[in-house]
N, C-alpha and C positions, 0 to 999 in steps of 0.2 A: 277231774282237773281239765279245764279247756287247753287243748294244744296250742303251741305256740304260734303267734301270724308271726312267720317270718319277714313277712312285707314291712308289717307295722315296726316291728321290732328292728328293723335295718332303718326306716324312716324316724323313730327315736333316736338310736346312735348316731345317725348324722348328725340331729338338731342339737342334739347334748353335745356331742364334739365342737358344734360351733359356739357353742355357750362356755363350754369347758375353755378352749382356746381364747375366748374374750376372759373370761375371769381370772385365768391364770397370770395374768400382769398384775391384777390388783395391789397386789404386795410388794412388785418388783420395783426400787426406788421412789418407795410411798414419802416422797419431800413433802408432801402435802397435810401429813397425818402429824400429830402430837400425842406421843405417850407420858401420862402422869403417874407417876408411882409414888404418891405422897408419904406413904411411911418412911420410904427408901429417900425420901429428895430427890427423886430423880424425874428429869424431865428428858426424854427422848424423842428427837427430832430426825428420821434416816436419814440417809444421805442416798445418793445415787451409787446405782449399783447393788444397792442391800437388799436382803429378800426377807420380807418380815413373814415368818412362817403363817401367823394369822392376822389379819388388822381388826378382828373382833379385840376390842380395848376390856377386855376381863381382867378381873382381878381374884381371880377363886369367888365369883360371886352370884352364878355358880361357875361360871366361864373361865375357864383358865387364862392364864395370864403368859400368851406363845407370842409376843409381842419381841421376837429376837429372829436374828439372823442365824439359824443352822446351819450350819457346815454341810450337813446331809442332805437338808430338804433342798437347800440353795442350788447344789450341784443336782439334784434331779429335778428342778424347776427350770435351770438354765439348760439341760440336755432337751427337755421338752419344748422347750421354745426355741431349740436349735430345730427340732424335727418340723414344728408348727411352721416357722419361716422358708425350710425348705420345701413342703409342700404346700407353701402359699395360703396356709389357713390365716396366717398373720404378717401384715407387711415386712418388708425386708428391712426398713426403717428399724423395726424390734431388734433387728442383730444388734443396734447401737446400745440396748440393755446388757448384751452378753459381754459387749466390751467395756461398759460401766462396772459389771459383776467383778468382770478381770481385775481390774483397777483398782477397785474395792478390797476385794482379797489382797493383793498386794500391799495394800496399807498398811493391813493389820500384822505384817511382819515385826514392828518394832514394838506391839503391846509386852508389858511385862508387868508381874503383880508388883516390884519392887517400885515402879511408877506409881501406882495405884497408892501404896502405903507412903510414898513419899510424900503425896499432899494431904496425907491426914490418916487416921483410925479411920478404915471401912464401916466402923460401924457407928460412929459421931455422929450425932443428931438423927440417927434412923430411932423410930418408935419403939418405945423398951419391949412391946407385944411382938415386935418384928425382929428384932437381933438377933435371934436363934436364926433365922433364913438367912442371915450375912455369912461369907466362907472367912475361915479363918484366919490369921495372919500369916501361919505358916503355911496354909493350904496358897493364898495367895502367893507367898515367895517363890513357890514351886513352878510359875508361870514365867519361863525365860525361856530363852532360845527357841527352838523350834518347837518345846511344849505347848506353843499357842495353837497350832493344829490338833491336836486331842481335848482342844477345849470347849469341844461340841456346839458351841454357840457364843455369841457377842450381841451386844447391843448392835441395833441397825446404825448407830449414828459411829458405829467406830470403834467403841470403848468397850473397857473389859467387862465380863458380867462377873457381878460384884456377889453374885447369891447363888444361894448353896445348891449344887446338882451331880448329876450324877457321873463323875471326870474318873478317867479321861474317856473316849470314845475314840477309835480308832477309823472308823467307814468314811470319814470325811472326806478325808483325804485321797483315799483311793476313787472314792466316787468322782470327785473334782478331776483327779486326773482321765478318768474315763472319757469325762464329758469333755474338758479339754482336748483329748486327741479325736475324738469326733469332730468337732468343733474345726481342729486344724486339716483334717482329712476331708470335711464337706468346703470348705472353702467359705463359710458364712463370716468368717472374718474379715475386714479391711486390712490391708497390708500392713499398715503401720502398729496394726493390736497383734498380731501374728507373733512379733517378738515378745510381747508380752507374757501373751497366753503360754508362749515356748517356755519364760523363766519362771512363771507360775507353775507351769507342768514339771518341770525340774525340780521345784520345792514340794511339791508334793509326793511324787518319786523317790526324793531323799527321805522325805517322811515315813512315808510306807516301808522303804528297805531298813531305817535303823529300829521301826520298833516294831514291824509285824511279828515279832516272837514275844512279845507284852501282852500281858492280859489286860483290857479294858472294857468297860461296860458294853453291853448287846445291845440292837437296835431296840429295846423294848425299855433299854435302861435299868433293870430290875437286879442283875447280877456280873459280879467282876469275874472275867475267866477269858476262854479262849473261843468264840462265838462261832460257830457255822458258815453264819451270813457274813460278819466279818471278813473273814478268812476268803471267803470266796471272791468276794470285791477286791481287795487284795491281791488276790492270788491274780485276779482278771488284770487288774492296773499294773503288775508288775510284768507280767507277760506282755500285756501291749506297749507296755513301757518300754522293754528291752528291746522291741524291735523299732520302736519310736528311734531310742538314742545309739543303736548299732546303724538305722542308718544315716546318723549325723556321726559316724565315727568315733563313737564314745564306747567303743566296744568292751572297756573294763567294767564302767558300771551296768553296762546291758547284763555282763557275766553274772556280776552278783545278781540282779533284778530275777534272772533267771534260775539261778539256784536258791533264792530265796521263796522263788513261787512253785518251784517243786518241792520246797520243803512245806508250803503251806498245803499244796495237794495233799502230799503224802499223810499230811496229820487231819484232813478233813474226814 
């Protein structure tokens, strides 16, 4: 085995960093793309602020269909974009994408399964061979209130995902809370966006606080239970969130966040 050329490796890392920094934004606010799902009679046009997990127009042919806004993925992408803007790898104007993301996320608050069903049977018009992949009426009716944040993903046009998937997953709000906390600390957000970010942060912290003790599917989406990774990010969000809340005078909620964080740490 040849020894590693450290200088060559460092040069490759620098070049790859620039490529990755450029390509990271390809799925952010990809309003120029259109995703067709003919068997489900769906035509999806992303909205500003959405983050497409993959811009590849796959349909399990063999590329999978990842044309969704995943809560977990989008939070991590925005956190990376925050870093890239801060270190100059991306232009300062890209901070506007973070603002769009915050507004897109706030706009999801009103999504409910009942509204989908009110427009008609979710399986109506679906190719008979694909009906098995559509969520049941009972499953959709369960999407109400803050349950939207356990939905794992939505369509990037800000509509509810009506396809079967491993739900709920409870790491998305925790990761988003951590990203928002860092954005607020780093000063990458314009003053008029900071209040919106704070509002979304409170929603995320409330969700984690309310549901951290409940089982959910883990990051690989295979098993329902209490996963170490999910507990770790929830614990981190609650601990840092408690500091943020306390600094704003909300000592009651801050105390509950700390108690929940201690419970998660003890269970790890």
